[in-house]
C-alpha positions in Angstrom: -226.5 61.7 101.1 -230.1 61.3 99.8 -230.3 58.5 97.2 -232.7 60.4 94.9 -231.3 64.0 95.3 -228.0 65.1 93.9 -226.2 68.4 93.4 -225.6 67.9 89.6 -228.3 70.5 88.7 -226.5 73.2 90.8 -224.3 75.3 88.6 -220.5 74.9 88.9 -218.2 77.9 89.2 -214.7 77.0 88.2 -211.5 78.7 89.3 -209.8 81.0 88.6 -211.9 84.1 87.9 -211.3 86.4 85.0 -209.0 88.4 87.3 -207.1 85.2 88.1 -208.4 84.8 91.7 -209.2 81.4 93.0 -210.9 80.3 96.2 -207.5 79.9 97.7 -205.6 83.0 96.5 -208.5 85.5 96.6 -211.4 83.9 98.4 -213.6 87.0 98.8 -213.0 88.1 95.1 -213.8 84.5 94.0 -217.0 84.3 96.0 -218.2 87.7 94.8 -217.6 86.6 91.2 -219.5 83.3 91.8 -222.4 85.2 93.4 -222.6 87.6 90.5 -222.7 84.8 88.0 -224.9 82.2 89.7 -226.6 84.0 92.6 -226.5 82.7 96.1 -225.9 79.0 95.3 -223.2 77.2 93.2 -220.7 74.4 93.4 -217.0 75.0 93.8 -213.9 72.9 94.4 -211.3 73.5 97.0 -208.6 71.3 98.5 -209.5 68.2 96.4 -213.2 68.4 97.6 -216.4 69.8 96.1 -218.6 72.2 98.1 -221.9 73.9 97.7 -221.2 77.6 98.2 -224.0 79.7 99.9 -223.6 83.5 99.7 -225.6 86.7 100.3 -227.9 88.1 102.9 -230.5 85.4 102.3 -227.8 82.7 103.0 -227.0 84.3 106.3 -230.6 84.6 107.3 -231.2 81.0 106.4 -228.1 79.6 108.2 -228.6 81.7 111.3 -232.2 80.6 111.7 -231.8 76.9 111.0 -229.2 75.8 113.6 -230.9 72.3 114.0 -230.3 71.6 110.3 -226.5 71.4 110.6 -224.4 68.5 111.8 -221.4 70.0 113.7 -219.7 66.8 114.6 -219.1 65.9 111.0 -218.5 69.3 109.5 -216.0 70.5 112.1 -214.6 67.2 113.3 -211.3 68.6 114.6 -213.1 70.2 117.6 -214.7 66.9 118.5 -211.6 64.8 118.0 -209.3 67.1 119.9 -211.6 68.5 122.6 -213.8 65.5 123.3 -217.5 64.9 123.7 -218.2 67.8 126.1 -217.4 70.4 123.4 -220.2 71.9 121.4 -220.5 74.9 119.1 -223.4 76.8 117.4 -224.2 73.9 115.1 -225.0 71.5 117.9 -228.6 72.4 118.3 -230.1 71.8 121.7 -226.7 70.9 123.2 -225.4 74.2 122.1 -228.3 76.1 123.6 -227.9 74.4 126.9 -224.2 75.1 127.0 -224.7 78.7 126.0 -227.0 79.3 129.0 -224.2 78.1 131.3 -221.4 80.2 129.9 -223.2 83.3 128.6 -222.7 85.4 131.7 -218.9 84.7 131.7 -218.7 86.2 128.3 -220.9 89.2 129.0 -219.6 92.8 128.9 -220.2 93.3 132.6 -218.3 90.2 133.5 -215.3 91.2 131.4 -215.1 95.0 131.6 -214.3 94.8 135.3 -210.9 93.3 134.4 -209.9 95.9 131.9 -207.6 97.9 134.3 -205.8 94.7 135.3 -205.5 93.6 131.6 -204.1 97.0 130.7 -201.5 96.7 133.4 -200.4 93.3 132.2 -200.3 94.4 128.5 -198.2 97.5 129.4 -195.7 95.2 131.3 -195.3 92.9 128.3 -194.9 95.9 125.9 -192.2 97.4 128.1 -190.4 94.1 128.4 -190.5 93.6 124.7 -189.2 97.1 124.0 -186.4 96.7 126.6 -185.3 93.4 125.0 -184.8 95.3 121.7 -185.5 92.2 119.6 -188.3 91.6 117.1 -191.3 89.7 118.3 -193.7 87.6 116.2 -197.1 89.0 117.1 -198.7 85.8 116.0 -197.1 84.0 118.9 -196.5 86.9 121.3 -200.0 88.2 121.6 -201.6 84.7 122.4 -199.1 84.5 125.3 -200.0 88.0 126.5 -203.7 87.2 126.3 -203.4 83.8 128.1 -201.3 85.5 130.8 -204.0 88.1 131.6 -206.7 85.4 131.4 -204.9 83.5 134.1 -204.9 86.5 136.3 -208.5 87.7 135.6 -211.3 85.5 134.1 -209.8 82.1 135.2 -207.6 82.8 138.1 -205.1 79.9 138.6 -201.5 79.4 139.4 -199.4 77.7 136.7 -195.7 77.3 136.3 -193.9 78.9 133.4 -193.5 75.4 131.8 -197.3 74.8 132.2 -198.1 78.2 130.7 -196.0 77.5 127.6 -197.7 74.1 127.2 -201.2 75.6 127.3 -200.3 78.2 124.7 -198.3 75.9 122.4 -201.0 73.3 122.4 -203.8 75.7 121.6 -201.8 77.3 118.8 -201.0 73.9 117.3 -204.6 72.8 117.6 -206.2 75.8 116.0 -203.7 75.9 113.1 -205.0 72.5 112.0 -208.7 73.2 112.1 -208.9 74.5 108.6 -206.8 71.7 107.0 -208.2 68.9 104.9 -208.9 65.7 106.7 -205.8 64.0 105.4 -203.5 66.9 106.5 -205.4 67.2 109.7 -204.7 63.6 110.7 -201.0 64.1 110.2 -201.1 67.5 112.0 -202.7 66.0 115.1 -200.6 62.8 115.1 -197.2 64.5 115.7 -195.7 63.1 119.0 -194.9 66.6 120.2 -198.5 67.7 119.8 -199.9 64.6 121.5 -197.6 65.2 124.4 -198.6 68.8 124.7 -202.3 67.9 124.4 -202.2 65.4 127.2 -200.2 67.8 129.4 -202.6 70.7 128.7 -205.7 68.6 129.7 -203.8 67.5 132.8 -203.1 71.1 133.7 -206.7 72.2 133.1 -208.0 69.1 135.1 -205.8 70.1 138.0 -207.1 73.7 137.9 -210.7 72.3 138.0 -209.9 70.0 140.9 -208.3 72.8 142.9 -211.2 75.1 142.2 -213.8 72.6 143.4 -211.8 72.0 146.6 -211.4 75.7 147.3 -213.7 76.9 150.2 -213.1 80.5 149.2 -212.9 80.5 145.4 -212.2 83.8 143.5 -215.2 85.6 141.9 -213.9 85.1 138.4 -215.7 84.1 135.2 -214.9 80.4 135.6 -216.6 80.5 139.0 -219.6 82.0 137.3 -219.9 78.9 135.2 -219.7 76.6 138.1 -222.3 78.6 140.0 -224.6 78.6 136.9 -224.3 74.8 136.8 -225.2 74.6 140.4 -228.2 76.9 140.0 -229.4 74.9 137.0 -229.1 71.6 138.9 -226.5 70.3 136.4 -223.2 70.3 138.2 -221.5 68.5 135.3 -218.7 66.0 135.2 -215.0 66.9 135.6 -214.7 66.7 131.8 -217.6 69.2 131.4 -215.8 71.7 133.7 -212.5 71.2 132.0 -214.2 72.0 128.7 -215.8 75.1 130.1 -212.4 76.2 131.6 -211.0 75.8 128.1 -213.6 78.2 126.7 -212.6 80.9 129.2 -208.9 80.3 129.5 -207.5 79.7 125.9 -210.4 79.3 123.4 -210.5 82.4 121.2 -207.0 83.7 122.0 -206.2 83.4 118.3 -209.4 85.3 117.3 -208.4 88.2 119.5 -204.8 88.0 118.2 -205.9 88.0 114.5 -208.3 90.9 115.1 -205.6 92.9 116.9 -203.0 92.2 114.2 -205.4 93.1 111.4 -206.1 96.4 113.1 -202.4 97.2 113.6 -201.5 96.3 110.0 -204.1 98.6 108.7 -203.2 101.4 111.2 -199.5 101.2 110.0 -200.5 101.2 106.3 -199.7 104.2 104.1 -203.3 105.4 104.4 -202.3 107.4 107.4 -204.8 106.1 110.0 -202.0 106.1 112.7 -202.0 109.9 113.0 -205.8 110.1 112.8 -206.1 107.7 115.8 -203.3 109.2 117.8 -205.0 112.6 117.7 -207.8 111.1 119.7 -205.3 109.6 122.2 -203.5 112.8 123.0 -205.6 113.6 126.0 -205.7 110.0 127.3 -203.4 109.3 130.2 -202.7 105.8 129.0 -203.9 104.2 132.2 -207.7 104.7 132.4 -208.7 101.6 130.6 -212.4 102.4 130.8 -211.9 105.6 128.8 -211.2 103.5 125.7 -214.9 102.7 125.3 -215.6 106.4 124.6 -213.0 106.9 121.9 -215.2 107.5 118.8 -212.4 107.2 116.2 -211.1 104.0 117.6 -214.7 102.6 117.7 -215.3 103.6 114.1 -212.0 102.1 113.1 -213.0 98.9 114.9 -216.3 98.7 113.0 -214.6 99.2 109.6 -212.0 96.5 110.4 -215.0 94.2 111.0 -216.6 95.2 107.8 -213.7 95.5 105.4 -211.1 93.2 106.9 -213.0 90.1 108.2 -210.7 87.4 109.5 -213.1 84.5 109.0 -214.5 84.5 105.5 -216.1 81.1 105.4 -217.6 78.4 107.7 -218.3 74.8 106.8 -221.7 73.3 107.1 -223.0 69.8 106.7 -226.8 69.3 106.6 -228.4 66.4 108.4 -231.3 66.3 106.0 -232.3 67.6 102.5 -233.1 71.3 102.4 -234.3 73.9 99.9 -232.4 77.1 99.2 -232.1 79.4 96.2 -234.4 77.2 94.1 -232.4 74.1 94.6 -232.7 71.0 96.8 -229.4 70.4 98.5 -229.1 66.8 99.8 -228.3 65.6 103.3 -224.6 65.2 103.8 -223.5 67.7 101.1 -220.4 69.6 102.1 -221.5 73.2 102.2 -219.6 76.5 102.9 -221.0 79.9 103.4 -219.6 83.4 103.8 -221.0 85.3 106.8 -219.4 88.7 105.9 -220.5 88.6 102.2 -222.9 91.5 102.6 -220.2 93.7 104.0 -219.2 94.3 100.3 -222.6 94.8 98.9 -223.2 98.3 97.5 -226.8 98.3 98.5 -225.7 98.3 102.2 -222.4 100.1 102.1 -221.3 102.9 99.7 -218.0 102.1 98.0 -217.7 98.8 99.9 -214.1 98.0 98.7 -212.8 101.2 100.2 -211.5 101.0 103.7 -212.9 104.1 105.4 -213.5 104.2 109.1 -215.2 107.6 108.8 -218.3 105.9 107.5 -219.0 104.9 111.1 -218.4 108.3 112.7 -221.2 110.4 114.2 -222.9 107.4 115.7 -223.2 105.3 112.6 -223.3 101.5 113.4 -223.6 98.1 111.8 -227.1 96.7 111.5 -226.9 93.2 113.1 -228.5 91.9 109.9 -225.6 93.1 107.8 -222.7 92.4 110.2 -221.4 88.8 109.7 -218.1 89.3 111.4 -219.1 87.3 114.5 -221.9 85.4 112.8 -225.5 85.9 113.8 -228.6 84.4 115.5 -227.8 81.3 117.4 -224.5 81.3 115.5 -223.1 84.5 116.9 -219.7 84.0 118.5 -219.9 83.7 122.2 -216.5 85.5 122.5 -217.7 88.6 120.6 -217.7 90.9 123.6 -214.3 89.7 124.8 -212.6 90.4 121.5 -214.2 93.8 121.1 -213.1 94.8 124.6 -209.6 93.4 124.6 -208.5 94.1 121.0 -209.1 97.9 120.9 -207.6 98.2 124.4 -204.4 96.6 123.4 -204.2 98.7 120.2 -204.8 101.9 122.2 -202.0 101.0 124.7 -199.6 100.4 121.8 -200.4 103.6 120.0 -200.3 105.7 123.1 -196.8 104.7 124.4 -195.1 102.6 121.8 -194.3 102.4 118.1 -194.2 99.3 116.0 -191.5 99.1 113.4 -191.4 96.8 110.3 -195.1 96.0 110.4 -196.0 93.8 107.4 -198.4 95.6 105.0 -202.1 94.8 105.1 -203.1 92.1 102.7 -206.4 93.2 101.0 -206.7 90.0 98.9 -205.8 87.0 101.0 -207.5 88.2 104.2 -206.1 86.8 107.4 -208.0 83.7 108.4 -208.1 82.0 111.8 -206.6 78.6 110.6 -204.5 77.1 108.0 -201.1 77.9 106.6 -201.5 81.3 105.0 -200.6 83.4 108.0 -197.6 85.7 108.4 -195.8 85.6 111.8 -196.0 89.4 111.7 -192.6 90.1 113.1 -192.3 93.6 114.5 -190.0 95.6 116.7 -191.7 97.3 119.7 -190.0 100.6 120.7 -191.1 103.3 123.2 -192.4 106.5 121.8 -190.5 109.7 122.5 -193.0 110.8 125.1 -194.9 108.4 127.4 -197.8 109.3 129.7 -196.9 109.8 133.3 -198.0 107.1 135.7 -201.1 108.0 137.7 
């Protein structure tokens, strides 16, 4: 941190709010109260540490346009410690831009929409198997396994044993659940012998897949192969570790994001508000098998937009500046722990009427998010590379469930402690999957 500059002149917002919300129990309500009182900059405390909180449209515009200001390796150390030097994200400046050029095509709509019929078939099989078993499933663990299974048969085609499959999923779930923990808890989380064993095995499995792919004279035309060919075209073939990391992106990175997105949709659909019947009306004429038809479902599309707006799963992201910077009339020193809220403007009345009300109909008749006011996937250089994948896979899985199955005992939607992608505040979301009285005929 700069020797001359401190954060002492930045106002401090203490918890809880007048409504008794803290940053932990009601993060969105807490941040809105802080913004109302202090504007887009204030200090807050969370998990025994102090942060500078940045909120509002101006904060997003500033963060999204200043990727070289932030030091990823210190602000999100779990990714570096667990995934190694080849891993980069949107705060890694030039390294991120170079990596993005290599993997962008594999996350494009065209590269992923071609697999929707196969994905739909695999999802249907898993739904039928769960219904036939007659036992409750924990969606928080079940969905990542379904997603990983269809990833292994589509975007990163590779043969793995059942044991190897379980290791890959188990390791990724354990890894991501520790990302949002404090450094002290994180160290303990990643030091468990069972985790270390799974981590080594998972990298051995991905390494073997890379070796087999490089030795294959007739490789499949999947998304992983697109990355390999992009490297060859760029004249940067990369090391084995580079390719393992890129396989990780395609195979298991993001399975929790799609899981959380899908669960959030389902919990709202099965809420007392009655969106289940509204959405099923649109599904009446769908045969349940034409996966491409899902893209034309206006109600489902509007519902997906409103989930992004009113039920964002990631409320905050950590930042660590590598130099002093000016924002909101304050000088914030190098090395200051910062946190910002990408979807903050989703709840701003100047952009959305009655922002606290969940109403998908606001996005009917062609209404869309302005990219400037949609922080669900970030923006600028910080937009999530997996955005297209989640928006293709999540609604498809929801449509398949609503068409042919019912979910029983769905936990109610939590409008205060919004589901986040890491940490300990998640419900397992145990449900029973049962067939609907009438199912579409196979075509």
